[in-house]
C-alpha positions as a LaTeX table, in Angstrom:
\begin{tabular}{lrrr}
\hline
Residue & $x$ (\AA) & $y$ (\AA) & $z$ (\AA) \\
\hline
Met1 & 9.80 & $-69.31$ & 21.86 \\
Asp2 & 7.40 & $-68.25$ & 24.60 \\
Gly3 & 10.18 & $-66.11$ & 26.13 \\
Ile4 & 10.70 & $-64.21$ & 22.89 \\
Ala5 & 6.94 & $-63.75$ & 22.38 \\
Ala6 & 6.64 & $-62.41$ & 25.92 \\
Gln7 & 9.43 & $-59.91$ & 25.30 \\
Leu8 & 8.12 & $-58.83$ & 21.88 \\
Pro9 & 5.82 & $-56.04$ & 23.21 \\
Ala10 & 8.72 & $-54.61$ & 25.23 \\
Leu11 & 11.05 & $-54.78$ & 22.22 \\
Leu12 & 8.42 & $-53.12$ & 20.01 \\
Gly13 & 7.97 & $-50.41$ & 22.65 \\
Val14 & 11.72 & $-49.72$ & 22.69 \\
Leu15 & 11.81 & $-49.68$ & 18.89 \\
Val16 & 8.84 & $-47.28$ & 18.64 \\
Gly17 & 10.36 & $-45.07$ & 21.36 \\
Thr18 & 13.71 & $-44.96$ & 19.57 \\
Ile19 & 12.12 & $-44.10$ & 16.24 \\
Gly20 & 9.96 & $-41.46$ & 17.93 \\
Thr21 & 13.02 & $-39.92$ & 19.59 \\
Ile22 & 14.94 & $-39.85$ & 16.30 \\
Val23 & 12.01 & $-38.22$ & 14.48 \\
Ala24 & 11.39 & $-35.66$ & 17.24 \\
Thr25 & 15.09 & $-34.76$ & 17.46 \\
Ser26 & 15.33 & $-34.47$ & 13.70 \\
Leu27 & 12.29 & $-32.17$ & 13.53 \\
Ala28 & 13.61 & $-30.03$ & 16.39 \\
Asp29 & 17.04 & $-29.76$ & 14.75 \\
Arg30 & 15.51 & $-28.83$ & 11.42 \\
Ser31 & 13.34 & $-26.18$ & 13.06 \\
Arg32 & 16.33 & $-24.77$ & 14.97 \\
Trp33 & 18.39 & $-24.69$ & 11.75 \\
Arg34 & 15.65 & $-22.81$ & 9.90 \\
Arg35 & 15.28 & $-20.35$ & 12.75 \\
Asn36 & 19.07 & $-19.76$ & 12.81 \\
Gln37 & 19.11 & $-19.27$ & 9.03 \\
Thr38 & 16.27 & $-16.76$ & 9.26 \\
Val39 & 18.09 & $-14.80$ & 11.96 \\
Arg40 & 21.33 & $-14.95$ & 9.98 \\
Trp41 & 19.72 & $-13.62$ & 6.79 \\
Asp42 & 17.74 & $-11.00$ & 8.69 \\
Glu43 & 21.00 & $-9.73$ & 10.18 \\
Arg44 & 22.61 & $-9.57$ & 6.75 \\
Arg45 & 19.52 & $-7.92$ & 5.27 \\
Leu46 & 19.55 & $-5.34$ & 8.08 \\
Asp47 & 23.24 & $-4.62$ & 7.43 \\
Ala48 & 22.54 & $-4.20$ & 3.71 \\
Tyr49 & 19.64 & $-1.83$ & 4.37 \\
Val50 & 21.63 & 0.22 & 6.87 \\
Glu51 & 24.62 & 0.53 & 4.53 \\
Phe52 & 22.39 & 1.48 & 1.60 \\
Ala53 & 20.51 & 4.08 & 3.65 \\
Arg54 & 23.74 & 5.55 & 4.98 \\
Ala55 & 25.32 & 5.78 & 1.52 \\
Leu56 & 22.22 & 7.19 & $-0.15$ \\
Lys57 & 21.64 & 9.67 & 2.66 \\
Glu58 & 25.26 & 10.83 & 2.24 \\
Thr59 & 24.64 & 11.39 & $-1.48$ \\
His60 & 21.38 & 13.19 & $-0.71$ \\
Thr61 & 23.01 & 15.43 & 1.91 \\
Ile62 & 25.91 & 16.44 & $-0.32$ \\
Ala63 & 23.62 & 17.06 & $-3.29$ \\
Ser64 & 21.09 & 19.07 & $-1.29$ \\
Arg65 & 23.82 & 21.25 & 0.23 \\
Leu66 & 25.29 & 21.75 & $-3.21$ \\
Thr67 & 21.92 & 22.80 & $-4.65$ \\
Gly68 & 21.53 & 25.27 & $-1.82$ \\
Gly69 & 24.96 & 26.77 & $-2.47$ \\
Tyr70 & 26.19 & 25.94 & 1.04 \\
Val71 & 29.45 & 24.23 & 0.03 \\
Asp72 & 32.40 & 24.65 & $-2.29$ \\
Arg73 & 31.22 & 23.30 & $-5.66$ \\
Asp74 & 34.42 & 21.50 & $-6.71$ \\
Val75 & 34.89 & 19.84 & $-3.33$ \\
Ala76 & 31.22 & 18.84 & $-3.16$ \\
Leu77 & 31.27 & 17.35 & $-6.67$ \\
Ala78 & 34.29 & 15.21 & $-5.72$ \\
Glu79 & 32.52 & 14.11 & $-2.51$ \\
Leu80 & 29.39 & 13.41 & $-4.51$ \\
Ala81 & 31.31 & 11.13 & $-6.88$ \\
Glu82 & 32.76 & 9.17 & $-3.94$ \\
Ala83 & 29.39 & 8.93 & $-2.20$ \\
Asp84 & 27.78 & 7.78 & $-5.43$ \\
Phe85 & 30.35 & 4.98 & $-5.69$ \\
Arg86 & 29.59 & 3.81 & $-2.13$ \\
His87 & 25.88 & 3.98 & $-2.85$ \\
Thr88 & 26.30 & 1.84 & $-5.98$ \\
Leu89 & 28.09 & $-0.87$ & $-4.01$ \\
Ala90 & 25.47 & $-0.81$ & $-1.25$ \\
Trp91 & 22.68 & $-1.03$ & $-3.84$ \\
Glu92 & 23.97 & $-4.42$ & $-4.97$ \\
Asn93 & 23.54 & $-5.84$ & $-1.47$ \\
Val94 & 19.97 & $-4.55$ & $-1.32$ \\
Leu95 & 19.24 & $-6.20$ & $-4.66$ \\
Leu96 & 20.78 & $-9.46$ & $-3.46$ \\
Leu97 & 19.23 & $-9.65$ & 0.00 \\
Gly98 & 16.18 & $-7.39$ & 0.00 \\
Asp99 & 12.58 & $-8.46$ & $-0.26$ \\
Ala100 & 10.53 & $-7.16$ & $-3.19$ \\
Pro101 & 8.67 & $-4.32$ & $-1.38$ \\
Thr102 & 11.89 & $-3.02$ & 0.16 \\
Val103 & 13.80 & $-3.17$ & $-3.13$ \\
Ala104 & 10.97 & $-1.27$ & $-4.83$ \\
Ala105 & 10.99 & 1.38 & $-2.08$ \\
Ala106 & 14.80 & 1.57 & $-2.24$ \\
Arg107 & 14.62 & 2.09 & $-6.00$ \\
Ala108 & 12.08 & 4.90 & $-5.60$ \\
Trp109 & 14.25 & 6.57 & $-2.96$ \\
Arg110 & 17.35 & 6.18 & $-5.13$ \\
Asp111 & 15.53 & 7.68 & $-8.13$ \\
Ser112 & 14.32 & 10.69 & $-6.13$ \\
Val113 & 17.84 & 11.30 & $-4.80$ \\
Trp114 & 19.15 & 11.06 & $-8.36$ \\
Glu115 & 16.83 & 13.94 & $-9.26$ \\
Val116 & 18.35 & 16.04 & $-6.47$ \\
Glu117 & 21.82 & 14.95 & $-7.58$ \\
Arg118 & 21.04 & 15.90 & $-11.18$ \\
Leu119 & 19.99 & 19.33 & $-10.02$ \\
Ala120 & 23.20 & 19.66 & $-8.01$ \\
Arg121 & 25.41 & 18.62 & $-10.91$ \\
Asp122 & 23.63 & 21.02 & $-13.30$ \\
Gly123 & 24.47 & 23.85 & $-10.91$ \\
Gln124 & 21.48 & 25.98 & $-11.79$ \\
Ala125 & 18.81 & 27.37 & $-9.53$ \\
Asp126 & 15.58 & 25.45 & $-9.80$ \\
Ala127 & 12.22 & 26.37 & $-8.32$ \\
Asp128 & 11.48 & 22.63 & $-7.93$ \\
Arg129 & 14.33 & 22.17 & $-5.43$ \\
Pro130 & 12.10 & 22.11 & $-2.31$ \\
Thr131 & 9.66 & 19.74 & $-4.03$ \\
Leu132 & 12.46 & 17.40 & $-5.10$ \\
Leu133 & 13.92 & 17.40 & $-1.59$ \\
His134 & 10.52 & 16.69 & $-0.08$ \\
Arg135 & 9.92 & 13.87 & $-2.55$ \\
Ala136 & 13.26 & 12.34 & $-1.56$ \\
Asn137 & 12.31 & 12.61 & 2.12 \\
Glu138 & 8.99 & 10.89 & 1.46 \\
Ala139 & 10.73 & 8.15 & $-0.50$ \\
Arg140 & 13.14 & 7.64 & 2.40 \\
Asp141 & 10.18 & 7.26 & 4.76 \\
Asn142 & 8.67 & 4.66 & 2.42 \\
Phe143 & 11.98 & 2.77 & 2.29 \\
Tyr144 & 12.23 & 2.67 & 6.08 \\
Arg145 & 8.60 & 1.58 & 6.35 \\
Ala146 & 9.18 & $-1.28$ & 3.88 \\
Ala147 & 12.49 & $-2.32$ & 5.45 \\
Arg148 & 11.05 & $-2.33$ & 8.96 \\
Gly149 & 8.04 & $-4.31$ & 7.75 \\
Gly150 & 10.22 & $-6.86$ & 5.98 \\
Leu151 & 12.40 & $-7.29$ & 9.05 \\
Gly152 & 9.44 & $-7.45$ & 11.42 \\
Val153 & 10.51 & $-4.33$ & 13.35 \\
Gly154 & 7.67 & $-2.79$ & 15.29 \\
Gly155 & 7.54 & 0.39 & 17.27 \\
Gly156 & 5.40 & 2.67 & 15.15 \\
Ser157 & 6.18 & 5.20 & 12.46 \\
Val158 & 9.60 & 6.81 & 12.04 \\
Ala159 & 8.48 & 9.10 & 9.21 \\
Gln160 & 10.44 & 12.35 & 8.95 \\
Ala161 & 9.23 & 13.97 & 5.71 \\
Glu162 & 6.36 & 15.89 & 7.27 \\
Leu163 & 8.59 & 17.06 & 10.12 \\
Leu164 & 11.19 & 18.34 & 7.65 \\
Val165 & 8.74 & 20.11 & 5.32 \\
Ser166 & 8.95 & 23.33 & 7.35 \\
Arg167 & 12.69 & 23.54 & 6.63 \\
Leu168 & 12.09 & 23.47 & 2.88 \\
Asn169 & 10.20 & 26.78 & 2.74 \\
Leu170 & 7.34 & 25.31 & 0.75 \\
Pro171 & 4.39 & 27.70 & 0.44 \\
Thr172 & 1.88 & 24.86 & 0.23 \\
Ala173 & 1.92 & 21.11 & 0.53 \\
Pro174 & 4.23 & 19.84 & $-2.20$ \\
Pro175 & 2.82 & 17.66 & $-4.94$ \\
Thr176 & 3.71 & 14.01 & $-4.59$ \\
Gly177 & 4.30 & 11.40 & $-7.22$ \\
Thr178 & 6.14 & 11.59 & $-10.50$ \\
Pro179 & 5.60 & 14.50 & $-12.89$ \\
Ala180 & 3.53 & 12.21 & $-15.15$ \\
Glu181 & 1.20 & 11.42 & $-12.24$ \\
Arg182 & 0.54 & 15.10 & $-11.49$ \\
\hline
\end{tabular}
């Protein structure tokens, strides 16, 4: 009995060490799994944002060229329908994977592009064209700002709206916000 009592502290030490190793390994594995999941979802979120931006920018480009009379109307309307379909599919991924601020910014960008698209489909000259285009550019900047913030991308501003305003031939700074806010 004295032999077992003498070995008891050593056995307890081994037992405590084993339990400690199991707990530490389990915590490290759980942390690694969470980190891998975060990276995995961030990659998918980035892909969703990129696809949405590409599809919506395509719609915006076709619609803005159509409103300016720079393209064949029938061809552009067919391209617009195809681009709108791609945008709709990409929107679903943003809804599924996006964080709330980015989804809200994406919705605002989508709505402002819809205004440009509506103008293009109507086929009539509109004095608000430059303002609508500028509003869409600002909404795009807000989407990129929200997406970069949600993904933790640094590097400063990538805003383009103010750089593009000179191309829109606006006499003064365009009003921002919705018509009800003005």
